[in-house]
N, C-alpha and C positions, 0 to 999 in steps of 0.2 A: 582651441580648437583643435583636431588632430590633424597633421599635415601627412598628405599622402607621399611619398616618394616615389618620384620618376626617373628611370635611368634611360640615359639616351642611347639612342641603336648603337649597339658596339660596330668599330671599324670590320670592313669586309676582309676577306683574305685577299682579294685582287688588288685592293690598296696597300695591304701588310708587304704583299710580293713586290711592291711597285718602291716601297722606301722600304727595305729591311733596315737600312741605316737608322730610324729614327726608332727610340725607345716607345714600346705601345702605349703608354700613357700620354708623351706628347701627341702622338699621331691622333691617337684619340682625340685631343684638344683640336686640333687641326680639323678632322674630320667633323667635328661640331661646329664649325664657323664654315664649313664649306670652301676649304683650301683644299684642293685635292691634287691639283698639278703644282708641278714644279716652280714653276712662274708666278702661282697665285700665293705659295708658302714662302717664296725667298721675299717677293714686294711686303707680306704681313711681317716677318719676324724680322727684317734689314730695310725698313723704309729708308728713302732717301729722297732727302727733298728735291734736287736737281732732275730724278726722274719722274717722282709720283706727285709732285704737286705741280697741277697743269696749268697749262698755257691761257692767262684770265680770257684775252682775244677770243678763244672758241664760243664764248657769249656774242652772239651777233652785233648786238647794240653796244658793245662794249668801246668803241673806238670813237662810236660818236658821243656817248656819254664821256670820255677822257678828254675830247677835243673841248667837249662845250664847255667842260670844268677849266682848263687850260685858257679859253676866250672869256670866261668869267674872272679870271684872276687879271687877265692880262686886262682888261677893258674895268677893274676896277668894278666890276659889281658884286652888289651884297647877295652873299650864299646865305643859305637856311639849311642846317642840318637837322632834319626831325627824326628823334629816337622814337624808342621806347621805355618803359619803365622798369624792364625786369634785366638782369644782370647782362643777358646777350643784346638786349637793346642798348645797355650804357656802353658795353663794351666795344659793340659798332660803332655808337658816336664819338667815343675817344677816338679808334681807329681812324676814320676820317677828318677827325679835327685834327689829329696831330699831323697829318697830311697838309689838310689845307693852311696849316699854320705855319708850316717848313716852306708854302708856294708864297707866303706872305698873301695870303687871299683874307678879304674881307667879310667874316663869317660869323656867325653867331649859331648856336646849339637851343634848340627847344626838344624838350621832353614834356610830355602831358603825364599832368596828375591823374594817378591809378582811380582815383574814387571821384574825385570832379568831373574830368573829363571822359579817362577810358582809354580804349586802345586805338590807335589809327590817326588818321590826318582828317583834320574838322573843319568845317567850312569859318567859323570863328577864329581858329588859327591861322587859315589863308588872308583872313581880313587884317587879323593882325601882322602877317609878314607883308600884305601890300602898303600898309601904316609904315613898316620901317625900310620900306623902298627896296624889297627881295628881289631878285630878277632870277634866281634859280635855287631851288629845292632840291636837296638830295635826302630822299628818305632811307632810313634803316631801318631792317627788321620790321616792315610795314607797309603798308600802304596800296598792296597788289589788289585789294579790292575796293579801294576808293576812287572810284569811275566820276561820280559826279564831283566831288571835289577838286579831283584833278581840270576835270573840265571846268569847272571856277576859275582856278589858278592859269588856266590856260588864256581864258576872256580877262584876265587881268592883266598879261601879259608878260607872267611867269612860267618859266619852264620846269617841268618835274622830271629827275632822275629817280627812277625805284629801283630800289635796291630791297630784294625781301627774299624770304625762304619757304613762305606758308601757298598753301595750295593754291593752283591757278583758278578764279573764278569763273562762271560763265561769260563775263565779259570783260576783256581787259581795259584798263584806263589807256585813254590816251596819251600817255605820259610819253614827253622828249625820247626818254632809252627805258627800258625794263633789263634788269639783270637778276633774274630768278630762274635757277635751278629747276624749279617744278611749273616753268610755262613749255609747254612743249616745243613752241616755236624758239626755245634757244637751245636746246638740243646739246646742252652742258653736258659733258660723258660722266659728272658724279652728282647725282640728285639729291644727296642728305647733306648738303653744306646748312651750316647752321646761319643766323641771320648776320652775326660775326664774319664768317666764313666766308661771305658776299661780299661784305663789307672790305674784306682784305683783299681779295680779287680786283676790287675799284682799285685798291691802293697799291696792289703789284703793278696793273696796267698803268697808273698815271706815274708812279716810279718809271716803268720801260719807257715810256714817252718823253723822259725830261730831257731836253737836248740843251738846258741850259748849265749843267752840271748843278742844281738844286738840291739834289739828294746824294748822298757820301753812297758811297759801294756797301750793298747789302744792308742801306737804310731798314728797307721794310720787316726783314728777318727781326726786327728789334720790337716789330708790334704783335709777335706770335706769342707773349704771352699771354696779350688781352684775346686773341683767337681762343689758347687753349679755354682760358677761365670761360667765355661765354659757349664755346663748344659743349663743354661737359657740363655746366650748369641746364644749358638749354637741353640737356639730356638726347642728345644728337650721336648716331650708332658711332661707337669709334672705331671705324673699317675704311678702307680705301681711302682717300685723299684725305678726310676728317682723323684718320690714325697716324697719318702723316704729320698734319699742321699741329697737331696737340702733341705728338711726341718732341718735335723742336720745339714747341712752343712751352715746353715744360723743361727745356734745358735753358731758354733765355728766362723764364719764370723765377729758377733758380737763381739766376745772376740780374736779376730785374733793375731796374737804377728807378723806378718810380717809387719815391720815398712812401707815398700816402699806403702803399701796395705792402710796401715792406713793414710800415707801422701795424696795419690792418693784421696782417700775418703774425708781427709778434705780439700784439694783444690775444692771440687767440693761441699762442703758444708754440706757431709752427714755424719762427724764425727767430735767430738765423740759421740756415741750413748748415750743416756739416756734409764731408762726402759720403758718410753714412746715414746720413737723416734729411733725404731730401724730400722736396715737396713732390707731390704725386696727383695723379687723379681723384684719389680717394680725398686730398687735403682742399683739392678744389670742389669737387662734390659736396663735401659735409662739413667745411671750414668757411673757406673764402665765398663760395658762392650764395651760400645762405645769407651771409652778412652783406655782402654787395646787393641782395632783393630785397633784404629788410629794410633798407631806405626808402625803396619804392612803395613798400607795404605798409609802412608804419607813418612816413611823412612825404618826402618825395626824392624823387629818383635823382634827381639832383645831387643830393649829399654824395652818391657813389660816385656821378661822375665828377666831381669835381674832385673828390678823392684821388682818383685815377689819374688827373690831369694836373693836378697841383707839382709846384717844385719849390715850395716854401715849408720850410718845416714847423714853423709854429701852426699853418693854417692845415695840415695833413694831419697834427697830434689830435687837434680840434676834430676833424674831419672823423678820423679815425676812433677816436671816444665815441661821439655821435652813432656811427653805425654800430659800435660792439652793444652800445646801451640799447638799439632800436631792434637790435638780434637778439636781446635778453627779455624786451616787452615782445616781440614777436613770439617766442618762445611760450612765455608765461601766457599769452593768451590764445595762441593755440592749444596748450594744455588744458585750458579753462573751459574751452568751444568743446576739446573734445570729451571732457569727462561729463560736460553737461550731455551731450548727443548719448553718449554709452551709459550713462545713466538710464535713459529713456529705450533702450534696446532690450527687448524681450524674445526670447524662444530664437535665437539667429537662426536656426535649422527651418524654421517654417518661414523664414523672411527671405523675400527674393530682391527686395530692395530697401536700402535703408535711405528714409526720408525724414529729413530734421531740419526746424525753423526756430530762428530766433531772433530775437531785437538786436538792432544795431552791432550784429556781427558786424566787423570789419570784412569788406569785400577782398582785400588782399590776403587775408586768412583762412576764410573758409575753405579754398581749394586746396591748401596746407591740411588741413585739418580732415578734409574728405578723401585725400590722398593716403594719411596714415590708417584711417579708419579702414579705407577700402582695403588696405593690405592687411590688418589685421582679423579682420570678418570674412574677406574674400567673398563681398557682396559689392554691388555697384551701389555710388551713394551719391545722394543730391543735398546740399543743403542751403538752404534759402535763408537768406536776411531782408528784415525789414526796417525799413525808416519810415520817416514820417514823408518822404520825398518819394523812394523807391522800392521797390520789390525786386529785389535781383537773388541770381544763384548760381551756383557753382557744382559742377559732378565730377565723379572720376568712375570708372568703370573695369571690370574684367573683361577678358578676351572674348567668353562666352557673350556677352551683352554690347550691342552697339548704341553706345549713349548717345551720340549725334543723331543718327537714325532714330532713336525712339523720342529725342527731343521734336523730330521734325513731324513726328503725327500727332502733338499738340502744338503745333505752332501758332497754333492762332490762338494762344495764351500768351505770347509774347509781343515785346516791340523789336525785339532783336533778339537774337541767339546766335551760338558758330560753334566750334570746336570740330574735334575731330572723334573716332568713336572711341577713345580711352579717356578722355577729357573734355568738358564741352562747360559753357555759359551761358546765360539768358539773362535780359529783364523783362518783366512781367509786365502787362499792360496795367492793370491795377490790384488792387486785394480781391476784388471780388473775382477774380479768376483763379485763386488758387486752392480753393476747395476741390474746382471742377479738376485742375491740373493734375491733385494728388489722386484723385480716384484714378483718373483714367492712366496717369504713369505708372500706377503701384498694378492696374490691372496688364498693362503693357509687359512688365516685367516678369509677371506670374507666367501670362499665355508665353514668353520665351524661354523660361528658365525652370519652368518647373518639369517635375523629372530627371533634371541633370546632376551631376554630382559635382557641388559647388566644394568642396574640400579645399583647403588651401593646399598647392601642391611645390615641391621642391624639385625642381631639374635639376638632377646631377649630371656633373660631366663624366663620371666614370668611376668604374672600381680600382682601389688601391690597396696593395700589401705594403704594412710598414719597414719591411726588409727591402723592398725597393726604393726607399725614401732615401736619397743619397744629396747630399750638396751639388753636385752634377744635374741631378735632375730638377733640384729646386732653381737652379740657375738657368736652366731649360724653360721652367715654367715663368720666370721673372722677364723673358722676353717678349711675354706674350701684353706685358704692360706698354701702353697705357689700358687700364681696366675704365670699363663704362657699358653701355647702352650697346648690345651690339657684341659685344668681347666682354662678357663678365669674369669676374675672378672665380676660377674655378673651383669647383667644391667636388668633394668626392665621399665616396661611400668607404667606408672599411670596416671589414666584418671580422666577426671570431675574435674580438679584444677581452682580453681578462683585465679587471681591475687590481692593479698592484697597491695603489694606494688613492685615498680621497679627502678631500677637503676641503674648505671655504677659504675665500679669501678678499679682500678688500674693506672697504667700510660697509660696516652692515652684513658682513657676509656674504655680501650680493653674488659671489663669483664662483665659481666650481671650479675646481684644481683637481684633474686626475692624472694619473700615472699608468699608462696603457700598453699592453705588448701582446705580443701572437704568441702563442704556448713554446714554438720553436725560435724564440728571441729570448737574449740573455739582459740586455737592455732595454727598460722603458722607455717611451716617448712621454713628453708631460704635452697636456690638454689644458686650455684653459677653455670656460664655458660661461661667457660675460651674461651676466643676469640670470643664470641658471642655478644659484645658490640653495635654491629651494629643492632642487632634488637631491640635495645632501642625505635626506630621511629614505630615500629610494633605493639610493646605488650605495654598495658597500663593497669592502676589499673580497677582490675572487668572484664578483657578479663577471658575468659573459655579457659583452653589450656590444653593440653595432653602433655608427657615428656616422653622421653627414658632418664634412670639416672641409676647412680652409688650410691650408701649407703655410706658415707665416715663419718671419725670423724675429729671433726675440732676440735683442741687444740689453746687455745689462753691462754695468761696470767694465766696459772691454770684452765682454765675452759673449760669444756669438753662438746660437744653438738652435734648430728648428724645432717648432711647437705644432702642434692641431690646435686650429681656433674651432672649438666646436659650434655648428650651427643646430644642429638634432641629433637627437639621442634616443636608441630603442634597447629598451635593458629585455635581452632575452629570458626568457622563461619556462619552465615547464609544466604542462597542466597534470592533472588526475591521472591521463593516458598515457602521461610520456610525452606527447607531443610540446613540439616548440613552438611557443607564441610569443608576440612584441607586444609591449606596450610602451607606446609613443608620447613625448610631454613636448609643450610646445616652448621655444624659447622665448621670453619674452623680452 
């Protein structure tokens, strides 16, 4: 599918006058992120742990929660940490477990099985806790909507401290304490903490109230590697307090003491780190995060939890191998499901919503497949998986289509459903509802999307001239790291480029290598287009092109140079009337 190039609104004259010392490219990046005052710019470019990590006691229930935990430890009460099966939930569980272990608490960690149990706190789990004589439950990354379950826990003499970051429900549960930035009554200044970020605020508060010297100075900062992993993997915006937590978390990650994490990174080829090759947010998002998530998707998230927690080398080796193998299986199953779905897609231009169903597709995988297909075709998608006992579905959407609002219109088909505008899931009442659901949801999509331009869009940060690309500019762009949601790695438009040389590289000539320059330049820049080798037949020496690209550092055999990483390419051609037009090719 052809991509529509969308250039961000250019910086206004007033802002340029206010910051004449900032290069235009950098000022444009700041403007794109709504950073338009000196205070905002300083906080973004030079985040400071002491100033920018907020006081955990800004949560009204924090004092109460911390006092109850210290009381439970002093009275030798059994504590249960109830987590979630994704990387955010697992890292949250480890954060609280590390704190309780240091306190000498009597505790256990319970993470539900994705397929057999599902998300959140269940009555049968509380019944299990009753048998285990648990007196305090601390939830992480879940339970803000578990009203009835928490009432039941209270009736059984169990207090519940809820730490979560999901949306506030219509009715808050009667928990002993609630720590959740999305609950209005909490009034916490930063709204977008991950589940692990909330767990970290609890850890900060517990350390701050230490009166017996349990925790060495700065102990909680060694938990920041977990905070970085959970925050990036849960795709939270890397702005505000999250940016500071992840920035310092990456420092800890690159000298982590967790042997399991080091082994996992080693098997993935990103450990050991060096001064010039440190782990960054991309390594978390594309390497560590998927492997930790694979545990819950393919088997049980306990494998990821134990890996992050273990101090035994032999156990860590086994656990890391298992996660690596699970990740390979996850990739294989995802590709198989995607191939089946894509084989059924016909005339995508006339299709407003992709609806697919299969037998025994793993529930932990269909969401991944949905996300990838949504990105490729720029259409909302719902995937249904059918087993003997369950009909469940997962969906991903585009900005033009509110997925959860659409599902609300067919809620009579579901036992349970939930999510947000971009992603949602459901369990259907029975097979007899499938046909009616499909007919109605397809009509809803057509009604909302008919007549809209659904071409995939590339949002471009700004225009760049290769003559302005210097080491100084690159170092200033690097200050925008860590990149992620809300702060994407910048992509630029570069026009009027002449192709000096072109060839393919890599196995099966899969990648495209170009040497590009403007007419007024002596030296050409190298550009690499991963997966774009098929364009070799269309781009020739001395062709004129426009590119969308990232600016990357290429280090090889001790040599360092700047190169362009191609995201999309337009070949500029002249028609019979001498007019200039463009042919855009999608990067696979």
